[in-house]
C-alpha positions as CSV (number, residue, x, y, z in Angstrom):
1,X,224.3,186.0,-11.0
2,X,224.0,183.0,-8.9
3,X,221.4,181.7,-11.2
4,X,224.1,182.3,-14.5
5,X,226.7,180.8,-12.2
6,X,225.0,177.7,-11.7
7,X,224.1,177.8,-15.6
8,X,227.5,178.0,-17.1
9,X,228.4,175.2,-13.5
10,X,226.1,172.8,-15.3
11,X,226.2,173.5,-18.7
12,X,230.5,172.7,-18.1
13,X,229.8,169.6,-16.5
14,X,227.9,168.4,-19.2
15,X,230.1,170.0,-22.2
16,X,232.8,167.9,-19.9
17,X,231.3,164.4,-19.9
18,X,229.3,165.0,-23.3
19,X,232.5,165.3,-25.1
20,X,233.8,161.5,-24.8
21,X,230.7,160.2,-25.4
22,X,229.8,162.2,-28.8
23,X,233.8,161.1,-29.8
24,X,232.6,157.6,-29.3
25,X,229.2,158.3,-31.3
26,X,230.9,160.0,-34.1
27,X,233.0,156.2,-34.7
28,X,230.0,154.2,-34.1
29,X,227.6,156.0,-36.3
30,X,228.9,154.6,-39.7
31,X,229.2,151.5,-37.9
32,X,225.1,151.2,-37.8
33,X,224.6,152.7,-40.4
34,X,226.0,150.0,-42.5
35,X,224.8,147.2,-40.5
36,X,221.6,149.0,-41.3
37,X,222.1,149.3,-44.8
38,X,223.1,145.7,-45.0
39,X,220.1,144.2,-43.0
40,X,217.7,146.5,-45.4
41,X,219.5,144.7,-48.7
42,X,219.2,141.4,-46.7
43,X,215.2,141.5,-46.2
44,X,214.7,142.9,-49.5
45,X,217.0,139.9,-51.2
46,X,215.1,137.8,-49.2
47,X,211.6,138.7,-50.5
48,X,212.3,138.3,-54.1
49,X,211.2,134.5,-55.1
50,X,214.1,132.0,-56.0
51,X,213.3,132.6,-59.9
52,X,214.0,136.2,-59.4
53,X,217.0,135.7,-57.7
54,X,218.4,133.2,-60.2
55,X,217.1,136.3,-63.1
56,X,220.1,138.2,-61.6
57,X,222.4,135.6,-60.6
58,X,222.2,135.0,-56.9
59,X,221.7,132.3,-54.8
60,X,219.7,132.7,-51.7
61,X,221.9,130.8,-49.9
62,X,224.5,133.6,-50.7
63,X,222.2,136.9,-50.0
64,X,224.1,137.8,-47.1
65,X,227.3,137.1,-48.1
66,X,226.5,139.4,-51.4
67,X,224.8,142.1,-48.3
68,X,228.4,142.1,-46.7
69,X,230.5,142.1,-49.7
70,X,228.5,145.5,-51.0
71,X,228.2,147.1,-47.4
72,X,231.7,146.9,-48.0
73,X,232.6,147.9,-51.0
74,X,230.3,151.1,-50.3
75,X,232.5,151.6,-47.0
76,X,235.3,152.1,-48.9
77,X,233.9,154.0,-51.7
78,X,232.6,156.7,-48.7
79,X,235.9,157.1,-47.4
80,X,237.7,157.6,-51.0
81,X,235.3,160.7,-50.8
82,X,235.9,161.6,-47.5
83,X,240.1,161.9,-48.3
């Protein structure tokens, strides 16, 4: 019985401390995912030659802005799907 009591006591303490962290994580995960996707887009475009970029209408100096605008559009469309 003492073991069960301690186990419940420990789980209550963990739950109390863990819930605010999970709530914060819920907010941060989408931010991290958007950052990761933006980074992946930038890296993929950086690997293309100048000719390939010109073929798709992108200047090398515009890669970062393009990746950011794409990430913002993806975020907006994801918000629309959840509502």
